[in-house]
C-alpha positions in Angstrom: -15.6 2.5 -20.2 -16.5 -1.3 -19.3 -17.1 -0.7 -15.4 -17.5 -4.3 -15.6 -14.2 -5.7 -16.8 -11.4 -6.7 -14.3 -8.8 -4.8 -15.8 -10.6 -1.6 -15.4 -11.1 -2.0 -11.7 -7.8 -2.6 -11.6 -6.1 0.4 -13.2 -8.3 2.1 -10.9 -8.2 0.7 -7.9 -4.4 1.3 -9.2 -4.8 5.1 -9.7 -6.8 5.5 -7.0 -4.0 4.5 -4.9 -1.2 5.6 -6.0 -2.4 8.9 -6.5 -3.3 8.7 -2.9 0.4 7.3 -1.4 1.5 10.1 -3.5 0.0 13.4 -2.8 0.9 11.7 1.0 4.5 11.4 0.0 3.9 15.0 -1.4 2.7 16.2 1.8 5.4 14.5 4.1 7.8 16.1 1.6 6.3 19.6 2.8 6.3 18.4 6.4 10.2 18.2 5.9 10.3 22.1 5.5 7.4 22.6 7.4 4.2 22.1 9.9 1.4 22.8 7.1 -1.4 23.3 7.9 -1.0 23.4 11.1 0.5 26.3 12.8 3.2 25.4 14.8 5.8 22.1 15.5 4.1 21.8 18.6 0.6 21.0 17.3 1.9 19.6 14.7 3.4 17.3 17.3 0.2 17.2 19.4 -2.0 16.1 15.8 0.1 14.8 13.5 2.0 12.6 14.9 1.4 11.8 18.6 4.1 13.0 20.4 6.1 15.9 22.5 7.3 18.6 19.8 11.5 17.2 20.9 10.1 13.3 20.1 9.4 14.8 16.1 11.1 12.5 14.1 14.2 14.2 12.0 14.1 16.4 8.9 15.4 12.7 7.6 13.7 10.5 8.6 10.9 12.4 7.1 12.6 12.4 4.1 13.0 8.8 4.3 9.3 8.4 4.7 8.5 10.9 1.8 10.8 8.2 -0.3 9.7 5.0 0.5 5.8 5.9 0.1 7.1 8.1 -3.3 7.8 3.8 -4.2 4.7 2.3 -2.7 2.3 5.1 -4.8 5.4 3.7 -8.4 5.3 -0.6 -7.1 0.9 0.0 -6.8 0.9 2.2 -10.4 4.0 -0.3 -12.3 0.8 -3.5 -11.0 -1.7 -2.0 -12.2 -0.1 -1.3 -15.2 0.1 2.2 -15.9 3.7 2.9 -16.0 6.1 0.8 -17.8 7.4 -2.1 -14.9 10.9 -2.2 -13.6 12.5 -5.4 -14.3 12.8 -7.8 -12.4 8.5 -7.3 -12.6 8.8 -10.0 -9.0 9.8 -7.0 -7.0 7.0 -5.3 -8.7 4.6 -8.4 -8.2 5.9 -8.5 -3.8 5.9 -5.0 -3.6 2.7 -4.5 -4.3 1.5 -7.5 -1.8 4.4 -5.1 0.9 2.2 -1.9 0.6 -0.9 -3.7 0.8 0.4 -5.7 4.4 2.1 -2.4 5.8 -0.7 -0.5 5.4 -3.6 -2.9 6.2 -1.0 -3.8 9.7 -1.0 0.4 10.3 -4.8 0.7 9.4 -5.8 -1.7 11.8 -3.1 -1.0 14.8 -4.0 2.4 14.5 -8.0 1.5 14.9 -7.3 -0.9 18.1 -4.8 0.9 20.0 -6.6 4.3 19.2 -9.5 3.6 20.0 -8.8 1.5 22.9 -7.5 4.5 25.0 -8.5 5.2 27.6 -7.4 9.2 27.8 -8.0 10.5 23.8 -5.9 13.4 22.6 -5.9 15.2 18.7 -4.3 12.6 17.7 -6.2 9.5 18.7 -9.0 11.7 17.4 -7.2 12.0 13.7 -6.0 8.4 13.4 -9.9 7.3 14.4 -11.1 9.9 12.0 -8.2 9.5 9.4 -5.3 7.5 9.6 -6.4 4.4 9.6 -8.9 3.9 8.2 -7.3 5.7 5.2 -4.3 3.3 5.8 -7.0 0.6 5.7 -8.3 2.2 2.1 -5.1 2.8 0.4 -4.1 -0.7 2.0 -7.6 -2.5 0.2 -7.1 -1.0 -2.9 -2.9 -2.6 -3.0 -4.8 -5.7 -1.9 -7.3 -5.9 -4.8 -4.5 -4.8 -7.6 -2.2 -7.7 -6.2 -4.7 -10.4 -5.8 -6.1 -9.3 -9.7 -3.0 -9.3 -11.2 -1.2 -12.8 -9.5 0.2 -14.7 -12.2 -1.5 -17.7 -13.0 -0.8 -20.8 -11.4 1.9 -23.1 -12.9 1.2 -26.9 -12.5 3.1 -29.1 -9.8 5.8 -30.9 -11.2 3.9 -34.4 -10.8 1.4 -33.4 -12.4 3.3 -31.8 -15.6 5.2 -35.5 -15.3 2.7 -37.7 -15.5 -0.1 -36.0 -18.3 3.5 -36.0 -20.2 3.7 -40.1 -19.4 -0.3 -40.6 -20.3 0.9 -39.0 -23.4 3.5 -41.6 -24.5 1.1 -44.2 -23.5 -1.6 -42.6 -26.1 -3.6 -41.4 -23.0 -4.9 -37.6 -22.8 -4.5 -37.3 -19.4 -6.2 -33.5 -18.6 
């Protein structure tokens, strides 16, 4: 394996992010029916979501979060060329930028809000230790995939027209 190859690193970053996102999606799927790995809904609400038990998201919202994480996993893997890309490819390209942006924003906001709280809770401690750093890591991996697979820039219209006019006049304006 050539570790110096940009495509290999892109596939490694994309695969790592895709597996992480898929695992978190599966975990959200489990949470539709269970509070695993915690003992009860009150502990789950306090530790994982940071709300009172009565304010926990509905199973439908949790299922939606699991589905979004599955799509994020697919988009990241597809852009890293690990799975076939759906058409139009532009959706995959834009999707991986969206995944990166949302995760980086969530990670940064979590570090700021949980770090600045005057009364640490179970949730803020976990947010600082795991949730936010994980979002930043997965977001950074997705951003690497997005940047390393960016299509080449097209030449500006005026530049192309000028070059064509130059050829017509016998000049090579490259």
